[in-house]
N, C-alpha and C positions, 0 to 999 in steps of 0.2 A: 200710345205715349202721344199720339201726336194729334190724337180727336181729343185728348185731355186739356194740353196744352191749349190745343185752340178754344176750350170750352171755359178755359179758366182765364182766357182773353176777353173772350166775350164778357164774361161774369164782370172783370175790371172793367172794361170799357163803360157797361151798363152800370154801374156803380156810380162812375166819373161822371158819363151823362146825369145821372139821375140825379146827383149832388148841384149840377149849374143848374137844371131844370127847379129843384127845390128850392136855392137860394133867389133864384127870378122870382118866384109863384111868391116865398114870403115877404121879398123887395115890396113886393106888390101891394099886397094884402096888408102889411106892418104900416105899411102910407097910408093906405085907405082906413085904418082901424077896424079890419074884418076881420082879421086871421083865424081868431077861436070858430067861429061861422064857417068861413069858406073850407078851414081844414074839416069841419065838421061836414062838410059837402061833400067831400073828396073820399070821406071815411063812406057815405052815406053811399055813392055811386060805384062806390069798388062791395060791399056788403049787399047793400037792395037790389042793385041795379045787374052789376058782374057775375058778382057769385050766385045769381039767381037765375040769370040766364048768359051760361059758358058760348052758346052759340051766338049771340049777338056779341059779346067779349070779341069771341075768334073773326068777327065779322071786322068790327073795329079794326085789327091789328093785321088784319092780311093786307099783304101790300098785293093783292089783284083787286082791292077797292080805291078807286082813285080817292085822293085827298076831298075832291069837289064832292064826291056822294056821299062821303063819311060826314063835312059838315051838315051836310042838308040832313041827313039824318041826326046828327046830334039836336040841328034846333027844331027840329018834327018834334023828336022828343023830350027836347030838356028845356026850350025856351019859354021862360016865365015860369017854370017848375024849381030851377037854380038860379042863383044867382051869375048875371052877367060876367063878372071876376073869373068867377069857377068856368063855367061854359067857353071865356076868350080861353084860357088856358088850357082846355081842352081841344079846342080848336088849335092853338098852337102847337100842342104837341101833337096833334095829325097832321098840322102843314109840312112838321120837320119828319114824318115818318115814324114818330115814336111811343104810338099809343102802348104798343108793345111792351113798353119800359114801363107805364104805368104805374103798375106796382109795386114797381121799385119807387119809382117819383115818390108815392103816398110815403115811404116808408122813411124815405130819406127827406121828407117836409118835417115827417113825428122828431125825427135824430136832430134835423137841426133847430127844429121849434123848443123840441127841451132844451139845447143848450141853451139858446137865446135868454128861454126861461127860469134858467141856471136849476131844469129838474133832472133828477137822476134816473135814467132809463133801466127799468127792472121787465124780464120777462122769466115766468116761472111755469115750468112743466110739470103736470101732473098726468098721472094715469086716468083720471076719469076728470070731469070737469069740476074744478072749483065752486062751490058754494058761495054766492054774494056775500053772506055776510062773513065767512072766510077771506075772501079777499079783502075786504074791508080792512081785517082786524090786520089781516097781514102788511099792507100799504102804513097803517097808521103805528105799527112798530116799526117800519123801515126809516119811514119819516122823522120816528123818534131818533132811531139807530143812526141816522145818517146826518138826521139836521138838514137835511133836505125834502123841498117838495116830490115827491114821487112819480113818475110817468109808470104805471104799472099795466103790463098786459102779461095774458095768459094764453097757454095751450096746452094741449091732450097728445100727449105719447103713451097709447098702452104698453111698446114695449119696456119703460122704467120699472112696469109690474105694479110698484106704488113708493110711500114717498114724493120728492121731489128734486129739481136740479132747479138754480135758482142762477140766472146770468145778470149779473150786475155790471154793466159798462160789457168790457171785455172781461172780465173775472167771472169763473164758473164756478159756484157752488152746489155739488153733487151729493145729496143727500139719497138717491134712490137706492130701493130697492136691489135693481138689475146690478147697480154699482157696486154694493156690500157686496153679493154674491160674488161679483168676479174678483172682488179684493182676499175674499175666505178661498175663495179657489188657489188663487197666485200662493198665498200664504201656507195655504194644503199643502203646493206642491214646493214649495220652498223649503216648506218642513220636512216631505219626504224623500226630496233631493239631500239635507243635511244629516239624513237617519240613513241613509242610504252610504254615502263618503264616509260617515262614521263606524258603518258598519265593515266596508272598503279596509278604513285605515287599519282597523282589528285584526281584519284577516290578513295584513301585509304585514301587520309589528309580531303575529303569530307564528310564519313559517321562516 
């Protein structure tokens, strides 16, 4: 239990710090009028660099590597290839030894930007990757339903078997096959208990 509490405390602390960095990042980019481009660069850094080079991510997150060395690595690898705004932001995060929180920071950036732009954040989970045309159709229907611009992201989770799970803000709509099977099992168990109780009542009444 103690370890769980420590983990929960760490996650809460990471989320708090991530929001601070996200607010600072958007404050700079909004003032400069480069927010959309800068956010796209951050996304590309995660997807095209860190996701494909896990050893490089481990190096950037390692407390054994000094900030000065990380700064040199970032300059050698990305100076002239990404905007000075984004590169300087990565250096600031590094200076405070928080590159291990970068993924959480980027998530916080998207969440805060959605709020600023008045977009509704939606996450849809399916058992298999969703085709682009289906994603577009879902986004269009949600936009019509809620009357807001939609920030739609998707992820794959084979354990849901089929169907989908949609998270809209803090609300979850679970239409997965896995969830339906669980409900069927619970309903069957409840019916069996009621039948057994009825039989016991009739047995008691007959004695």
